[in-house]
C-alpha positions as CSV (number, residue, x, y, z in Angstrom):
1,M,-21.3,-29.4,27.8
2,P,-20.9,-30.4,24.1
3,S,-19.1,-33.6,23.2
4,I,-15.7,-33.6,21.5
5,G,-16.0,-32.7,17.9
6,A,-19.5,-31.2,18.1
7,P,-19.9,-27.7,16.6
8,I,-20.2,-24.8,19.0
9,V,-23.2,-22.6,18.2
10,R,-23.1,-19.0,19.3
11,E,-25.8,-16.5,18.9
12,L,-25.0,-12.9,18.1
13,S,-26.7,-10.1,19.8
14,P,-29.2,-8.1,17.6
15,A,-27.1,-5.0,18.0
16,L,-24.0,-6.8,16.6
17,V,-26.1,-8.3,13.8
18,S,-27.3,-4.8,12.8
19,I,-23.7,-3.4,12.8
20,L,-22.4,-6.3,10.7
21,S,-25.3,-6.3,8.2
22,V,-24.3,-5.6,4.6
23,D,-27.0,-2.9,4.2
24,S,-25.7,-0.7,7.0
25,L,-22.0,-1.3,6.6
26,Q,-20.5,-2.1,3.2
27,L,-17.7,-4.4,4.0
28,L,-17.1,-5.5,0.5
29,S,-16.4,-2.1,-1.1
30,V,-12.8,-1.8,0.1
31,Q,-11.4,-1.6,-3.4
32,E,-13.7,1.2,-4.4
33,D,-12.9,3.1,-1.2
34,I,-9.1,2.8,-1.8
35,A,-9.6,4.0,-5.4
36,H,-11.9,6.8,-4.3
37,S,-9.5,8.0,-1.6
38,L,-6.5,8.1,-4.0
39,S,-8.5,10.3,-6.5
40,Y,-8.5,13.2,-4.0
41,L,-4.7,13.4,-3.7
42,A,-4.0,15.5,-6.7
43,G,-0.4,16.4,-5.6
44,L,0.6,12.8,-4.9
45,G,2.5,12.6,-8.2
46,S,4.9,15.4,-7.2
47,I,5.2,13.8,-3.7
48,F,6.2,10.5,-5.3
49,Y,8.7,12.4,-7.6
50,Y,10.4,14.3,-4.8
51,A,10.4,11.4,-2.4
52,G,11.9,9.2,-5.1
53,F,14.6,11.8,-5.8
54,I,15.5,12.0,-2.1
55,L,15.6,8.2,-1.8
56,A,17.7,7.9,-4.9
57,V,20.2,10.4,-3.8
58,F,20.6,9.1,-0.3
59,G,20.5,5.5,-1.5
60,F,23.2,6.2,-4.1
61,M,25.4,7.8,-1.4
62,A,25.0,4.9,0.9
63,W,25.6,2.4,-1.9
64,Q,28.8,4.1,-3.1
65,M,30.4,5.2,0.2
66,N,30.4,1.9,2.0
67,K,32.6,-1.2,1.7
68,V,31.8,-3.8,-0.9
69,N,30.4,-6.4,1.5
70,S,28.8,-4.0,3.9
71,Y,25.2,-4.3,5.2
72,Y,24.5,-0.7,4.4
73,R,25.7,-1.0,0.8
74,G,22.9,-3.5,0.1
75,W,20.3,-1.2,1.7
76,G,21.7,1.8,-0.3
77,K,21.3,-0.1,-3.5
78,R,17.7,-1.0,-2.6
79,F,16.9,2.6,-1.7
80,C,18.4,3.9,-4.9
81,L,16.3,1.4,-7.0
82,M,13.2,2.3,-5.0
83,G,13.9,6.0,-5.5
84,G,14.1,5.4,-9.2
85,L,10.8,3.5,-9.2
86,F,9.2,6.4,-7.3
87,I,10.6,8.9,-9.8
88,I,9.0,6.9,-12.6
89,I,5.7,6.7,-10.8
90,G,5.8,10.4,-9.9
91,S,6.6,11.6,-13.4
92,N,3.7,9.5,-14.9
93,Y,1.2,9.4,-12.1
94,G,-1.8,9.4,-14.3
95,G,-0.7,6.3,-16.1
96,F,0.1,4.6,-12.8
97,M,-3.3,5.4,-11.5
98,R,-4.9,4.0,-14.7
99,L,-2.9,0.8,-14.3
100,L,-3.9,0.6,-10.6
101,Y,-7.6,1.0,-11.5
102,Y,-7.2,-1.7,-14.2
103,V,-5.6,-4.1,-11.7
104,V,-8.1,-3.4,-8.9
105,D,-11.2,-3.6,-11.1
């Protein structure tokens, strides 16, 4: 039994080492994988646009139809603003993707 404060050394099985090796499984290419997966969704701009429109409409209704200090009024305002943001992203999806690529790279 090791003494207190001594490091514990554990050996990995050869099968686990082969799975975790960088050559067989590229663990550090997550950013490229995300960017590559988003390039296949050509209709994502229209999905953002319509989802934003729906969020904005329902959010505006919840914002305006509830009392001033209501919990739902605050969430309605948030949904309305997020819907507006989704509409902006959906209407200029190419620019948003270029910005996303610039930030990720």
